[in-house]
C-alpha positions as CSV (number, residue, x, y, z in Angstrom):
1,X,0.4,19.9,33.4
2,X,1.3,16.7,34.1
3,X,2.6,14.9,31.0
4,X,-0.1,12.6,30.6
5,X,-2.6,15.3,30.9
6,X,-1.0,17.3,27.5
7,X,-0.6,13.7,25.9
8,X,-4.5,13.2,26.0
9,X,-5.1,16.9,25.2
10,X,-2.7,15.9,22.4
11,X,-4.9,13.0,21.3
12,X,-8.1,14.9,21.6
13,X,-6.8,17.6,19.6
14,X,-5.7,15.3,17.0
15,X,-8.8,13.1,16.7
16,X,-7.6,10.3,18.6
17,X,-4.4,10.3,15.9
18,X,-1.6,8.4,17.5
19,X,0.7,11.2,17.6
20,X,4.3,10.7,18.2
21,X,4.1,13.4,21.6
22,X,1.0,11.5,23.0
23,X,2.1,8.0,22.5
24,X,5.4,8.9,24.2
25,X,4.0,10.5,27.3
26,X,1.9,7.7,27.7
27,X,4.6,5.4,27.3
28,X,2.9,3.1,24.7
29,X,4.5,1.9,21.4
30,X,2.9,0.8,18.3
31,X,1.5,-1.9,19.9
32,X,-2.3,-1.8,21.9
33,X,-1.3,-3.3,24.7
34,X,-4.7,-4.5,25.6
35,X,-6.6,-4.4,21.9
36,X,-10.5,-5.3,23.2
37,X,-10.5,-8.1,20.1
38,X,-7.1,-9.8,20.6
39,X,-8.3,-13.5,19.7
40,X,-11.4,-12.8,18.7
41,X,-12.9,-13.3,15.3
42,X,-12.6,-9.7,13.5
43,X,-16.5,-8.2,13.2
44,X,-18.0,-8.9,9.5
45,X,-19.8,-6.4,7.6
46,X,-21.2,-5.5,4.2
47,X,-20.2,-2.2,2.6
48,X,-23.2,-0.2,1.8
49,X,-21.8,1.0,-1.5
50,X,-20.8,-2.5,-3.4
51,X,-22.7,-4.9,-1.4
52,X,-19.0,-6.8,-0.7
53,X,-18.8,-8.6,2.7
54,X,-15.5,-7.9,4.5
55,X,-13.1,-9.1,5.7
56,X,-12.8,-11.4,2.7
57,X,-11.6,-15.2,3.5
58,X,-7.8,-14.5,3.8
59,X,-4.8,-16.7,4.9
60,X,-3.8,-13.0,6.1
61,X,-5.7,-9.9,6.5
62,X,-4.1,-6.7,7.6
63,X,-7.0,-4.3,8.4
64,X,-6.2,-0.5,8.3
65,X,-8.0,2.1,10.1
66,X,-7.1,5.6,8.9
67,X,-8.0,8.9,7.8
68,X,-7.1,12.1,5.7
69,X,-7.4,14.0,8.6
70,X,-5.1,12.2,10.5
71,X,-1.2,13.8,10.7
72,X,0.3,9.9,11.8
73,X,-2.0,8.5,9.0
74,X,0.0,10.5,6.6
75,X,3.7,9.8,8.0
76,X,2.2,5.6,7.8
77,X,1.6,6.0,4.2
78,X,5.0,5.4,3.0
79,X,5.2,2.3,4.9
80,X,1.8,0.9,4.1
81,X,2.7,1.5,0.4
82,X,5.6,-0.5,0.6
83,X,3.6,-3.4,3.0
84,X,0.7,-3.2,0.1
85,X,3.6,-3.8,-2.6
86,X,5.3,-6.3,-0.9
87,X,2.1,-8.2,-0.6
88,X,0.0,-7.5,-3.9
89,X,1.1,-10.6,-5.7
90,X,1.1,-12.7,-2.7
91,X,-1.5,-15.5,-2.8
92,X,-3.8,-15.3,0.4
93,X,-2.9,-11.8,1.7
94,X,-5.7,-9.1,1.6
95,X,-5.5,-5.6,2.8
96,X,-9.0,-3.7,4.2
97,X,-8.1,-0.2,4.3
98,X,-10.9,1.4,6.2
99,X,-11.2,5.2,6.1
100,X,-12.7,6.9,9.1
101,X,-14.3,10.1,9.5
102,X,-13.9,13.2,7.1
103,X,-11.2,13.9,4.3
104,X,-9.5,16.7,6.0
105,X,-8.6,19.8,3.5
106,X,-9.3,17.2,0.3
107,X,-12.8,17.5,-1.3
108,X,-13.2,13.4,-1.5
109,X,-10.7,10.5,-1.1
110,X,-10.3,10.4,-5.2
111,X,-8.8,13.9,-4.8
112,X,-6.7,13.2,-2.5
113,X,-5.4,10.1,-4.5
114,X,-5.4,11.9,-7.6
115,X,-3.1,14.5,-5.6
116,X,-0.4,11.5,-4.1
117,X,-0.4,9.5,-7.4
118,X,-1.4,6.4,-6.0
119,X,-4.5,4.7,-5.2
120,X,-6.4,1.6,-3.1
121,X,-9.3,0.0,-2.4
122,X,-10.7,1.7,0.9
123,X,-14.1,1.0,2.5
124,X,-15.7,4.1,3.8
125,X,-16.5,4.8,7.5
126,X,-17.9,8.3,7.5
127,X,-19.6,8.2,11.5
128,X,-16.7,6.0,12.6
129,X,-19.6,3.1,13.1
130,X,-16.7,0.5,12.1
131,X,-13.9,1.8,14.2
132,X,-16.3,1.2,17.2
133,X,-17.1,-2.4,16.1
134,X,-13.5,-2.9,15.4
135,X,-12.7,-1.2,19.1
136,X,-10.5,1.4,17.8
137,X,-8.6,3.6,20.4
138,X,-6.6,5.8,18.0
139,X,-5.5,6.3,14.2
140,X,-3.9,4.7,12.7
141,X,-4.5,1.3,13.8
142,X,-3.1,-1.9,11.7
143,X,-5.0,-5.2,12.7
144,X,-3.9,-8.9,11.2
145,X,-6.2,-11.5,11.1
146,X,-5.4,-15.2,10.7
147,X,-7.3,-17.6,7.9
148,X,-9.6,-18.0,11.1
149,X,-10.5,-14.4,10.8
150,X,-9.3,-13.7,14.5
151,X,-7.1,-10.9,15.5
152,X,-3.7,-11.8,16.2
153,X,-1.8,-8.6,16.1
154,X,-2.8,-5.1,16.8
155,X,-0.7,-1.9,16.2
156,X,-1.3,1.6,16.3
157,X,1.9,3.0,14.2
158,X,4.0,1.8,11.4
159,X,6.6,4.9,11.6
160,X,7.7,4.1,14.8
161,X,9.7,1.1,17.1
162,X,9.9,-1.1,13.9
163,X,6.1,-1.2,13.7
164,X,6.1,-1.6,9.9
165,X,8.6,-4.9,10.2
166,X,6.4,-6.1,12.7
167,X,3.5,-5.7,10.9
168,X,5.6,-7.6,8.3
169,X,6.3,-10.5,10.4
170,X,2.9,-10.7,12.2
171,X,1.4,-11.2,8.3
172,X,4.5,-13.6,7.4
173,X,3.4,-15.6,10.8
174,X,-0.6,-16.0,9.7
175,X,0.8,-17.2,6.2
176,X,3.0,-19.8,8.0
177,X,0.1,-20.7,10.3
178,X,-2.2,-21.2,7.5
179,X,0.1,-23.5,5.4
C-alpha cells in the first residue's frame, strides 16, 4: 500500500489524531497548510453548561481542540501545560480548551484530571459540533486568535517541529499587535 494510503488509514483508526506516522507520510508538519478559517473571525458559541459566550474577548486567545481518546493529545499535554503556566498571569491572554468526543478509558474528564493531578477549564464538545464549526481536520488542533477574534495561526502538533515554540511566538505576536 502506498505510504499516503497507510497514513490515511492510520488517521482514520486513530480518530483523526495527528499521529506522527500519518503526518510524516503526508508530509505535514505541525502547521495546517490551508486552514479553512485562516484570517476569518472564529465562530462564537455559548456553552450550554454555564451560559458563557466563547471565545471571550482577549488580546490573544489560544483555542485548543483535544480529546482523551487521542494519543497525540496526550503527547502534547506537557507542552500545553507549560504554555498555560507561561500565560496564566499574563493580562489579555485566554486559553479555550475544547474537549471533543468521548473520554477514552476514563469515565469522565474529572476522573482524568484526578489521575494526572492538574485541571483546566474545558468546554465539552461530545458530538464534535464545535470542531466542525471550527473546521478542525485533526486532533489536537491549536488556533491563535488576535484581539479581533480572527484566526492568525493554526497548528496540529506541539510535540513536533517546534510546535510549542511556534504557538508561543504566535501568541506573542498577537499580543504585540494588540498594543
